[in-house]
Residue, then its C-alpha position, 0 to 999 in steps of 0.5 A: r574653813e576660810e579657804d572653802a568660803a573663798v572658793d564658794a564666793m568665787l564660784n557663786e560670783q563667776f559660775a552657777v553652782l547647781e549642787k554642793e556636797v560636803l564630804p569628810h575630806s573634800i567638797q564636791y560641786k556640780i557647776q554650770i559654766p556660763e555661755g562664753k566661759r570654758s572649763n579652763d576658766l573654771l579650773s584656773a579660778v578654782m586652782q587659785h584657791t584650792d587643789i582639784l582632786s577630780f574634774s569631769e564634764i557632764l554633757p546633756t543626753m540626746n533626750e535632754i537636748f530633744i526635750e529642750q528643743v521641743e520646749n523652746f519650739n512650743k514656747a516660741h509658737h505659743d508666744e506668737k499667738 
């Protein structure tokens, strides 16, 4: 559908689409909001093109944050050598 193509183009231009699943009566996206943008920016942009049936924020777990910090620390110290 033309409406779906407009949403895809806008999302790929302004946000990071991590996953897209086409369902029988809808499309489900997993989107990463870039630094400096908010959830409201995403919702406002999408609502200009289509209806939103559901929205939920996925936050990183403490384990994911820990792993990311350790990887950043190791990379920083490896780059110093």
